[in-house]
N, C-alpha and C positions, 0 to 999 in steps of 0.2 A: 609394714608401715600401717599405722592406724588410719582408717578412713576419716575424712573431714566431717561427714555426717553419719550418724547412726542409722540403722535400718528403720527404726521407728520415726526418726526425724525426716527421713526421705519419704516415708509414707504420708506423714503429715503435710509435707511440702507439696506432694503430688495431689493430695486431697484438696489443699487450699487452691492450687492452680486449677483443678477441675471445677471447683465452686466458682472461682473468679471467671473462668471461661463461660460457665453457664449464665452468669449475670451479664457479661459483656455480649454474649450472643443474643440476648434479648434486647439490649439497649442499642448496640452498635448499628444494626440494620436501619433503625429509624433515624438515628443521627446521621448515618451515611447518606440516606435519601435526602434529608433536609439540607445538608451541606452541599450535596451535588446540585440540588434544585437552586439553591442560593447562588452558587458559582455559575451554573449555566445561565440562570436568569440575569446575572450581572453582565455576562458576556453578550447575551441577546440584547439587553438594554443598551450596552455600550455601542454595539454595532448597528442596532436598528433604529436608534433615536438620536436626535441632535444632542451634543455633549458640551458641557463647560469643563473648565479645568477641575472644578470641585467634584462634579459627578464622576469624572474620569478617575480621580484619585480614590473616591469611594469604591468604585468598581474594582480598582486594583487592590484595595485593602481587603475586600471580600475574597478575591481570588487568592491573595497571599494567605489569608486565614485558612482557606480550603487546602492549600498546599501543606500547611502545618498540620492540619487535621489528618490528612491522608498519611503523612509521614508518621504521625503519632499512632494512628490506627494500625499501620503495618508493623511498626516496632513493637507495639503492645502484643499483637497476635504472635509475632516472632518470639517474644520473650516467654509467652505462655505455651508455645508449641512444645509437644513432647519430643519431637525430632526436628531440630532446626534445619538441617540440610534437606530433609524431605519436604518441609514447608516451603523453603525457597524454591525447590525444584517444581513443586506442584503449582506454585504461584509465580512462575518465572517471568511472565510478562509484567506483572505489577512490581516484582522485585527489580527488574531492569529500570522501570520508571522511577521508583522510589530512590534507589541508589543513585540514579542520575540527578534527581532533585537534590539529594543530600550533597552530592559532589559540587553542583553549581551553587547551592546555598552556601557552602563553605567558601567557595571562591568569592561570592558576593560579600560575605562577612569580612574576608581578608582584604579584598581589593575594591569592593563596590563603592564604599563611601568616598574613597580617594578619587575614584573615577568620576563620581557624580559631582565632585567639587569643580571639575573642569567643564561641566555643562550647566547651562542655565535650566531652570524649571521648564521654560517654554520649549527648549530644544529637546528635553527629556520627554515631554508630553507629545511633541510633534513627531519625533523620529524613533525614539527608543520604545515608548509605550505601545504603538501599533504593532511592532514586530513581536514584542513580548506577549501581547494578547493573542496574536496569531499562533504563537507556540502554545499558549494556554488553551486555545480553541482546539488544536489538534490533540493536546493532552486529554482534555475532557471528552473528546470524541472516543479516544481509546478507553477511558475510564467508564463511560456510559456503555460501550460495547462489552467491556468486562462485566459490568453489572447485569446486562442482559444475558450474558453467557452464564453467570452464576445463578440467574433466575430461571434457567432452563428446567429444573425440576418442578418449579411452580407452574410454568407454561405447560409442561407435560401433563399436569393434573387437570387442565382445562379440557372440557369435552369438545375439542376441536380436532378434526381430522387434518392431515397434512395439507390437503387442498384448501380448506377453509383458512388455515393458519397462513398459508402463502398469500392468499387474497387479502386477508386482514393486514398483513405486513405492508403490502403495497398501499392499501387504503390509508393506513396511519401515516406512512411516509408522505403520501400526497397531501394529506391534511396539514401535517407539520410544515411541509414546504410552502403550502399556500399561506399559512400564518406568517412565516418568515418573510416571504416576498411582499406581503402587505405592509410591512413596517416602513416608516417614512424614508429611512436612509437607503433603502434598497432600490428605489427608483429616482430618476432625475427630477421628476415633478412631485415627489413625495406622496404620490397617490396612485393606486392601481385598483381597478374594479375587481370585486371578489371573483367573478366568473373568469376574468382574464388571468388573475393570479392562480386560480384553480386549474385553468387550462395549461398555463405555463408549467406549473408544478407537475401535473399529470404527464405532460409531454416529456419533461426531463426525467421523471421517475420511471416512466415506461420506455425510455430511450427512443423516443419517436422523432422529435425535431420539428413538428408543426408548431408554428408560432402565430399569435394574434397581435403581438406587439414586437417591435424591433429589438432584439436582444442587444444589439450594438449600441443603440442610442437611448433606449427607454430605461434600461437598468444601469445602476452605478456599478462600480467595481465590486462592491459588497454584494449586490444582487447577482452579479455574474458568478461570484464565488459560490453563492447558494445554489445556483443552477448547476454549476459544475459538480458540487457535492451530491446533489440529487441524482445526476447522471451516474456518478460513481456508485452510489448506494443502490440505485435501481438496476445498474448494469449487471452486476453479479449477485444481486439480491441482498437486502439487508439481513435476511435470515442467515445467509451464508456468512456474513460478518459475525453475527452473534454466535453461530455454531463454531466458527473459526476460533473465536476467543474462548469459547467453552472448552475447547480441547486443551487449553492451557491449565484448566482447573479440574476437569473431570476425566477420569480414565475412559469413560464411555459417554458418548454424546446422547445416549438415550434412543430407544427404538423409534419414537415419534420423530425426533430430529433427523435420524438417519433415513427414515422413510421419506421425509420431506425433501432432503437434499438428494436422495437417490432419484426421486421423481424430477426434481428441478434440473439435475445434471444428466438425466436420461441414461442412468447406468444401472446395471444389474449387480454390480459388485458391492453388495450390502456392507460387507465387513471392511471395505476400504474407504468408507466415507470420510474419515478424519484425514487420512493422508491425501485423498483427492482434494478435499477442501483447502488444505494448506497449499497444495500445488496451484489451485485456482487463484488464490490470493497472491501468491508470489509471482505467478505467471503474468497476472494482470499488472502488478507493479512493475515487473521487468519490461513488459512491452510498452507500457505508458511512459516510463522514464526514458527508454531508448527512443521511442517516437518523439518525445518532447525535445531531446537533444538534436535529433536529425532535423526536425521541423524548424528549430531555432536557427540553425545555420542555413537551411534552404530558403528562408524568407529572402535572403540576399538583399538586393536593392529593388525587389519587385514592389515592396510596400514600405512606406516610411511610417514607423511607429512614433508615438509622442515621446516615449522614454524607453530606457532599457527594461524597466519593470513591465511596461506594457508588452514588450516583445517576449519576455520570459513567460508572462501569464498567458498570452495568446498562444504560445507554443504548447504549454501544458494543457490549456483548455481544449485545443483542437486535437491533441493526442488522446486525451481521455474521451472526447466526443467521438473520435474515429474508432478507437478500439472497442468502445461500448456500442458502436453502431447507432449513435444518437442523432447525428446530423445537425446539431446546434453549431452555430458559428458566431464569431464576434464581428462579422461584417454585415452590413445592411443587405447586400446582394449575395450573401453566402460566399462561396468560393468563386462566384462569378464577378466579384468585386474587381474594379479596374486595377490592373497590376497583378493581382493574385491569380486571375484566370490564365495568365501566361507562365506561371511558375510550375512548369511541368515536372521538375524533380520533386517538388512539394506534393503534387498530385499523386505521384507514384508511391511516396511514403504513406500518404493518407490511405490510398487504395490497399496497400499491404496491411496496414493496421485494421482496416475494415474487414478484409478477407480473413485475417487471423482471428479476429473477434467473432466472425460469423461461422467459422468452421466447427466450433464447439470445443469445450474444454476436454472432453473425453477423447475426441479425435486428436487434439493437439498432444495430449499425454501419450497416446498410442504412437503418434509420429515421433515424439521425442524418444521413446523407448527404442523405436526401430533404428534411429540414426544416432543413438547415444554411443559415444566413443569410450565410455567407461567399461564396456563389455570386454571380456577377454579376447585376445586377438584371434584365437582359433575357434571361439564359440560362435555359432551361427546367430545372426540377428533374428529376433522374433518377427513373425509375419504380421502384417497389419490385420486388424480385425475386419470382419465383413462390414461393420458399420462405418469404419474409417474409410475403407476403399470405396464404399458407396457414396459417402460424402464427397470425397475427392473427385470421383468421376462425374457425378451430377453437377457439382459446383463448377468444375472445369468446363463441362459442356455448356452450361447456362451462361457462364462468363464469355466464352468464345462466341456463342450464338448471339448474345446481346451486343457484343462489340461489332461483329460483322454486320448485323442488321442495322444498327444505329449508323454505321459508316455509310452504308449504301442508301439509306433513306434520307440522311441529312448532309451528304457530301456537297450538295449544290445549294444548301440553305445555311444551316447553322455552322457547318464546317468550311464554308466557302472562304478562300483566302489563306487557309492554313496549309502548311506543308504536309506531306503524307505521314511523316513521323508524328507530328503534333496532332494531326487529325486522328490517328490511331490511338494515341494516348488519351485524347478527349473522349473518344468512343469507348475505350476500355474503362475509363473512369466512370462514365455514366452507366455502363453495364454493371460495374461493381456496386455503385451506390444505389442504383435503382432496386436492387434486391433487398436491401435492408437499411442502408445508412442514411440516405436523404440529402447528402451534399450535392451541389450542382455547380458545374463550371460553364453551363450554357443557360440561356433564357428559356425556361420551361413554358412560359406563356406563348412562345413561338413554335413549339413542337407540334407537328401535324398529328392528325387523328390516328393514322396507322402506327406511328411510333408510340403514341400514348397507349394504344391497345397492347403493344408488346411490353411496355413498362408495367401495365397493370398485371399482366401475366407473371412477369419477373417478381414483382412485389408480392403477389399472392403466394408464390412458391416460397420466397424468402430465404432465410439462412438455414443452418443445420441445427439438429437437436442439441440441447445443453449449451447453447451459445448465447450471446447478448442480443442476437437478432430475432426477428419475428417471422410471420408467415406460417404456412402449414408445414414447412420444413422440407428440405431436399429429399430426405429418406422417405417421407410420406408420399411425396410426388413420385419417386421411383417405384415404390411398392404398388401404388395405384396403377401406373402405366404397365408395369410387368404383370400385375394381376389381371388386368383387362386383356392384355395380349395372350397370356396363358389360358384364360377362360375361352377366348375365341378359338384357340388352337386345340382345345379339349384336354389340356393338361390338368391334372388333379392337384399339383403342388406349384407354389411360387418359389423359384430358386434364384439365388445370387451367388456367384463365385463358388459353385458346387456346395451350397448350403441351402437348406429348405427354410423358408420363412414361416413361422407359426401362424395359424389362423387367428390367434388372438391379436397379433400385430396387424394383420390384414383388416380385421374388423375394426380395430382402433383407427386405422388410416381412413377407412370409409366413414366412420363416425365423425372424425375430425373434419373431413371435407364437408360432410352434410351440415354439421353445426356451423362451420365457418361460412358456407354459402348462404345458409338461412340468416345468419347475423348480418352479413353484408347486404343481402336483399332487403331485410327489414329496415336496417339503418338508412340505406339509400332511399327507400320509400318514405321514411319519416323526414329525411333531409329535403326531399322534393316537396313535402308539405310546408316545412318551415322556410325553405328557400325557393319559392316558386319562380323567381326571375333568373335563377342560375341554370345554366345549361346542364342537362342530365349527365352527360359524359364527364363533365368537371366534378359533379357531385359524386359520381361513382368512383372516379380517380381519387378524390379526397378520402372517401370512405375506405377504399382498399389500402391506401397509404396509411391511414390511422390504424386499421386492424392489423396490418403487417408491421406496424411500428417502424415505418420507413421515414416519413417526414417530407417526402416530395409533395409539391403542390403546384397547381396551375395559377395560383395567386388569389384564391377566393377565401382563404382561411380567416384573414383579418376582418372580412366583411360579413362573416356568418352571424346570424342572430343568436340570442342567448340559447334558444332551443337547439339550434344547430350545433353550437359549441358543446352543449351538454351531451348530445349524441356522439360527437367525435371523442369526447373525454371517455365515455363508456366504452367506445370501440377500442380506444388505445389501451385501457385497462384490461379488457377481455383479451385483446390480442397479445398483451404481455404475459399474462398468467396462463393463457391458453384456453380455448373453448372447452376442451375436455376437462381441464382442471375446474373450471366454473361449473360444468355439468356434474362432476363428482361431488363438489361442495354442496350443490343444491339438491341432489338426488339422494334417495334412500337406497343403500346397498341391499341387494337380495340376500336374505338370510340363508336360503338353501337353494343350491343350483344343481345338485346331483340327481336330476331326474330328466326324463325325455318322453314326450308324447309320440304317438304314431306319426310316421312321415307322410307328407303330402306334397304336391307341387302346385305352384301358382304360375300364371302366364306372365312371362317377362318379354317385353318387346312386342 
């Protein structure tokens, strides 16, 4: 059978397609950026500023045009691709989105006009348009993430180390969040001071939970949505999102990205970065969705919501805040709100979410492998890693100790009148949240000095490596204690579970503690200058809570001066990225280290 095209014609077609692709590759990136900015700008304007029916329709028209543009762009690249199936596979995320848009677009063309005839324009603008724009907002969040992922080769060319890139990502996220929260529609009174918006954005992005204005009454539903989004992006880090979407486009995430995520997740498995990142994203989604469903039903009759939407949103908000160890709540008195404080089933679910988020993604992955039922029946389950076992032991001991100590110190005061079971649940909940989450079901202003001291210790230790929590981390604390004990006993090596800990790990642990104590001391000293009328213990508690990204407070946060708020903001940022990460970003790495001077001794003690 004679071929449809001759060999020369096929060569001419391929040459034409190659030339067209070259022209499009020069034009399309600029057009894509302009369209994305216009669409995102219209969404921001619609949500952030008061609207009339005319401006709402203009915003919808811009968004509709962006849909058409992205569909056209995708189909054009698909047409010019040498291998169609390979292009779809390499761009699977965008392919799913575009084919979904085409499907719903066809449904609209067939049935949409008939449906709209049954609704007035007012009903359409009041009920249909907000949900449509909510979908569009999520759509562009994915598109922007994809754009960031595709830009990873450009980011890799920047002369920034992983530590500096991590800090920069949080800094940009905080500034964007500040700008969004300052828009009129985000607050009830249509105005918020810049420092207060910056503080709220930093607290949400660094998953801390300290607040200077009441989240429940000061922010509108839109403002609370922004806070929830900042918590989500800050919880597993915006760079993780970008790298996650990069994996859909590039076979390799790049050495710099892998190094960044390896440090962020505290893993030595350099080659497994892509698979680990996917598991991080899917695990977060699974836990938050499951938590949202459980919380929705466990509200019961304890608290009366204004509408079903408020109940759903509150469930999702608290699930995300819990798993990311943020401590933000939609109640004025946090979970000490009248009615909520007695919802003990709800408290247990929140505590489980907090513990899960605080264990660390690598530990959770290791536990999942251990208890996976997909293994062969006769094959032995793999043993837990030393890191995972250490995390579980230290976390369990701290949780138990915190529960027991809180119960015995507060049984005749804050726990008075509660049954033994309820008192133990309350004690356990405070022990859980004091380490990193920041929720409270008791009045922290009434807690005595001995228990505040214990809480400061629990906050300082914090969660585990590679988690959404802060503090110096459980493994660091364990290495320090074991190292001190072994030094006093004259042992040359530090050992856990018949494994020797490297001196590099021990040196990092001591460096981290030194930097953290220095930061806390300096920040508390500065706070005492800016807040001379506030009790020193309360200032120290506030600073440790900020550094450990916990969010507990004795009630002084809202009354801090501008200088005091700035100090707390810096402490939250440093605590989230880690003192060692900041030190690595600011210091110059030694060029050559393979030398050693003669030994000597200095007097210790």
